C-alpha positions as CSV (number, residue, x, y, z in Angstrom):
1,M,3.1,9.7,-5.5
2,K,6.7,9.7,-6.6
3,Q,6.8,13.5,-6.5
4,A,5.4,13.5,-2.9
5,R,7.9,10.9,-1.8
6,R,10.8,12.9,-3.3
7,S,9.6,16.1,-1.7
8,L,9.4,14.3,1.7
9,Y,12.9,13.0,1.3
10,A,14.2,16.5,0.4
11,V,12.5,18.1,3.5
12,A,13.8,15.3,5.7
13,L,17.4,15.9,4.4
14,L,17.1,19.7,4.9
15,F,15.8,19.1,8.4
16,L,18.7,16.8,9.2
17,L,21.2,19.4,7.9
18,F,19.5,22.1,9.9
19,M,19.7,20.0,13.1
20,M,23.4,19.2,12.5
21,Q,24.1,22.9,12.1
22,Q,22.3,23.7,15.3
23,F,24.2,21.2,17.3
24,G,27.5,22.3,15.8
25,L,28.2,19.1,13.9
26,M,28.5,20.9,10.5
27,D,31.7,22.8,11.4
28,S,33.7,19.7,11.9
29,L,32.2,18.1,8.8
30,I,32.9,21.2,6.7
31,S,36.5,21.4,7.9
32,K,37.1,17.8,6.9
33,M,35.5,18.4,3.5
34,E,37.8,21.3,2.8
35,G,40.8,19.0,2.9
36,I,39.5,16.8,0.1
37,E,40.4,17.5,-3.6
38,W,37.7,18.8,-5.9
39,W,38.0,15.9,-8.3
40,V,37.1,13.4,-5.6
41,Y,33.7,15.1,-5.3
42,L,33.2,14.7,-9.1
43,V,34.1,11.0,-8.9
44,I,31.6,10.5,-6.0
45,A,28.9,12.4,-7.9
46,G,29.6,10.2,-11.0
47,I,29.3,7.0,-9.0
48,L,26.0,8.1,-7.4
49,F,24.6,9.2,-10.8
50,S,25.7,5.9,-12.4
51,G,24.0,3.9,-9.6
52,F,20.8,6.0,-9.9
53,Q,20.8,5.4,-13.7
54,A,21.4,1.7,-13.3
55,F,18.6,1.4,-10.8
56,T,16.2,3.4,-13.0
57,I,17.0,1.5,-16.1
58,S,16.7,-1.9,-14.4
59,R,13.3,-1.0,-13.1
60,Q,12.1,0.1,-16.5
61,D,13.5,-3.1,-18.1
62,R,11.7,-5.2,-15.5
63,E,8.4,-3.4,-16.2
64,A,8.9,-3.9,-19.9
65,D,9.6,-7.6,-19.4
66,E,6.5,-8.0,-17.2
67,E,4.4,-6.2,-19.9
68,W,5.8,-8.5,-22.6
69,T,5.1,-11.6,-20.5
70,E,1.5,-10.5,-19.9
71,K,0.9,-10.0,-23.6
72,Q,2.4,-13.4,-24.5
73,G,0.3,-15.0,-21.8
74,E,-2.9,-13.4,-23.2
75,I,-1.9,-14.7,-26.7
76,Y,-1.3,-18.2,-25.3
77,I,-4.7,-18.2,-23.5
78,R,-6.5,-17.0,-26.7
79,R,-4.8,-19.8,-28.7
80,M,-5.8,-22.4,-26.0
81,N,-9.4,-21.3,-26.1
82,A,-9.5,-21.3,-29.9
83,E,-8.0,-24.8,-29.9
84,K,-10.6,-25.9,-27.3
85,E,-13.4,-24.5,-29.4
86,R,-12.0,-26.3,-32.5
87,R,-11.8,-29.6,-30.7
88,H,-15.2,-29.3,-28.9
89,P,-17.5,-27.3,-31.0
90,K,-20.7,-26.1,-29.3
91,K,-23.6,-28.4,-30.2
92,D,-26.6,-26.6,-31.8
93,S,-29.7,-27.3,-29.7
94,K,-31.9,-27.0,-32.8
95,A,-30.1,-29.7,-34.7
96,I,-30.8,-32.3,-31.9
97,H,-34.6,-31.7,-32.1
């Protein structure tokens, strides 16, 4: 699913760039980009990469926290059930007769 979404985004971006080229919008954009120093592009790429990594790591951290919480909840429920069984043992039907 993620791969398909990424592919769709890439195709949409390429289509957008193609349409900009066809309407002549790329020439003015390229001429403006030629005036910017090369290191500015590196800084922008670093900022984008850093943001992507922060997003990815926060998502992984959230998933790990949810998994840990679910495990702890299961342990708590098992302990509650064990305590309930300890306090209220099942009565043997044969012992009554």
